[in-house]
N, C-alpha and C positions, 0 to 999 in steps of 0.2 A: 480422361480417355476411356475408351470403350474396352471391354473384355477382349473383344476380336483384335483390337490394335494390340493390346499387351501379348496376346496370343502369337501374333505374327511376329512381333519383336522377339519374343521367346524362341520362336522357331528360327528365326533369323540368327539369333546369338548361337543357338545349338548348332546350326550348319556351320557357321564360321568356326567354332571351336573344333568341330569334327575336321574340317579342312586343315586347319593349323596342326592339330595332333597327328592326322594322317601323314601330312607332309613330313613332320618331323620324325616321326616313326619310321615312315618309309626309308628317309635318308640314313637314320641310324642303323636299320637293318641292312641295308645295302653296303654301308661302310663296314659294320661289324662283321657281316658275312664275307665280304672281301678279306679282311684281315684274318678271320678264323678259318678260312679255306672251307667254308660250307659248300655242299653241292649246289648245282646251278638250280635244281628243282625247288629249292627254299627261296631262291630269288624270284623265280616266277610265282610261287606261292604269295610272297610278299607283295609283289607287282598286282596279282589279281585281287588280293585283299585291299590294297589301295585304291584300285579302280572301282572296286564296289562301294568303299567308303565315299569316293569322289562322286560317284553316279548318285548315290543316295542324297548327298548334299545338293548336288545339282537339282535333283527332282524336287527335294524340299523348297529350295530357293525359288524354282519356277513356280511351284505352287503358291508360294507367298506372294510372289510378284503378280500371278493372275489374280489372286484375291484382292490385292491392294488396287489393281485395275478395275476390278468390278465395284469396289467400294467407292470409287471417285464419281 
């Protein structure tokens, strides 16, 4: 395998891990915030952080997809 192929696999793996950790963290913050009675502004902060992480992962996966399309 080429170095580029390994790099694309590593980027895909990293984006997948970010998606999973973000989803679990987002659910945990939402659950714990409700149980602890935290102000709503913290929920919005968690939502914005999760959206930023999802957007980053989407951009990385799109770039990987484009590079694989160009490599064929």
